[in-house]
Every structure is written in C-alpha cells, then in structure tokens.
N, C-alpha and C positions, 0 to 999 in steps of 0.2 A: 704561367703560375708556381707561387714561389709555395707552395704548405702544400698536400689532399690532408682532406679530413679524413673519419670515418663515413659521414654522408659523403663523402666527395668519391670516394674506393668503393659504396659500394654502391651508391650510382653506379660507377665504370667498371662494377663488378654480374651486376643487371642488365649495360645493358653489354655485355661481354655473353652473356648468357642469353639474351635472347636471340642476340646478331647465330648465334652458334648453333642450336633450336631448331631455327626459322629457317636456317637455311640445310642441316641437315636432317627434318626432318615433314619439310615435304615435300610433297611429290610432282615436282616438278621439276624439271632440266637447271641441274645449281650447276654442275662443271661441263666442259663444255664446247665446241661452236657456237654456237644457238644456245642460249642460258636467258635463264630469270630467275638471277638470286634475286628474291623479293626484302632479304636482309637488304641492298646492302643499298636500301632508301634510307637506312639508318647513316649511312655516311655523311648527310646532311647534319647531321644531329651536331656539330663540334659547331656549328653554325651556329648556333644557338649556352651550348655545352661545351665551356673548354675540354674538360675532365672525361669528356666519350670515346677522346680518342687513342688515350689504351686502354678502354674497357672495344672499340672497336675489331685493335690491332691483336685483342687476344682471343673476343672471339674468331676473327677471323681465320686467327691460327685453329683453332681448336677442327673451324666445319672445315678447313684445308687438309686437313687429316683424316683425311673423306674421301679426300681426290683422289681422280685414278692416277691424275700427275704427279703423285706422289711427295718428294722433298721439293723437286726444282716451286709444285704451285705452294708450297708447303710457305717454303723462302718468298720468293717471286711476288706471289699474289699478296700472300701479307705486306707487304712489301707495297705492292700500289691500294694496299686498302689504308696501307699506315702514312702514306705521303698525299694521299688527298685526303688525309683529316688532318693535316697539316695544314696544305694547300686552302680546304673549306674554312681552317680558325680563321683565316686574314681575310678571306672576302669580305668586299666593299657592305652588298645587300643578298639579302637570301635568295633573288635569283637567283645570284653567279652563282647559290655554294654549291648548286649538280657539279658547273663544270671542272671543276681540279676530279671527284669519281671519277666523272663519265670519259675524261684524256687521259688518265692513269693508267683505270683498268682498260679503255680500250689498246693502248701502247706496251703496255708491260706484261697484261695474261695473253692478249691476241702474243705476244710472243711470245710467249711458256709455250701456246697453244700448234701457233709453227713450228717452232720446233720439236715437239712430241712425236709430229705428224712428217716433218719432212728433215729434222736434221740438220747440218748452214747449207745442203745440197742443193742446186741452181733450181729447185721449186719456192720454195722458203719465202722470199717475196711475196707471191701471188699466197702465198698457204698467210704468209702473217695479213694482206690485204684485207683478206675475207674475212678471215677474225679479230682481227680488231675490228672489220666495221659492225659483225654480227654481236659482237662483246659489246661494243659501246651503242650498240639498238639499244639490248638488251637493257644495260645501264642506266641509260636516257631515258626506258621508262620507268624503270625502277625511283631512281634520284628526280628528274623534270613533271615525273608525277606522284605517286606515291612520297616522295619527300618532302616537298614543297607541300603536299596537304598535311606531313605531323607537322616540318616553318611552322604552319597555320596553327594549327590548332594546340601544342607543346604549351607556347605560352598562355593560353587563357587554364591553364591546368593548376590550379594557387600552388599546389605541393611541390611544383617543379617552380617557381619564377624565381627565389632564390637560390638555383641555383645559374640562375641566365644571367648574366652582365649586360645592369642598367643601359648599354648601348644598344641591347640587341633586341630588348624591349619595344616591342609594336608603340607609337606612340599614343596617348588617348588623348581625347580633347577634352 
C-alpha cells in the first residue's frame, strides 16, 4: 500500500470504531479465558481491504484499554491482532483468511492470560495450553463463521467494491 487516500483513512477509522464499539458494548465475554469477541470476525477483512489493518489495530488498542489485564493486554493483544491482519492480507484464498487470527490470538492472548494467572511458575504450561485452546475456539467461531459471512457478503456491496483489489473480488461468469 503506497499512499492512503481520504477514503482509505475514512474506511480504516470506521473499522476501528466498529471494532472498539462491538468489543466494549456487547454483553458477552470479551476478555478472559473464555471469550467470544465478535469484533474479531473483522480480522479477516484485510483479505479484502488492505487498509483494514491499521483500523483493526487501532480499534483493538482502544478496546483493550478496557481490559482487566492492563497494559500487557493492550500491547500483546493488539500486537496479536496486528500480526494476524498482516498475515491475513497474504492468504491465498478466503477460506484460509481465518487461520492467522485464530493462531495468533490463541498463541499470544493465551500466553497473556496464562502469565496473568500463574506468572512464570510451574503452572504456566498447563494454564497456557488451556487458555490457548479456549481463546482459539472463540476465535475460530468468530473468524471461521462470522468472518466468512463477512467475506461472502461485503464484495456484494457496491460502495465497498472500489476498496477491494481486483484479484480479491469474486469471479463472475
């Protein structure tokens, strides 16, 4: 991505606002070992919209400011989303676009949660395994179900098509 246009910045800001609002406002578990962060479905968006990456990162930073795990979640959790978005942009097809967010969040957020629960002690490995599994399952539900619905529906919105690179648009016959 070379230069960001006003339209690009507007789309990124809109994505950031929606991500943060969904995370902070929904009355479902958004933080902790069992979580279903619905906003994480949006982490597949960089597959269609490369400009979604900075928006998702900023939205995640804002949302994680409300985390009970403090600055480590702001830094590491937001880094997990950023890394996942950067990897998602390069996935060869939409079906694999869900993979980076699931793996990155399970590995990184699972570690943050385990560290906050046990510290560097002997229970860290078991806590890490459990937290990585539970965060990964929540992420899989968000990305593989809701995220795939987004990847299917958004290219049909004519106002969004100019933001999608031609090689990411569904082929019409």
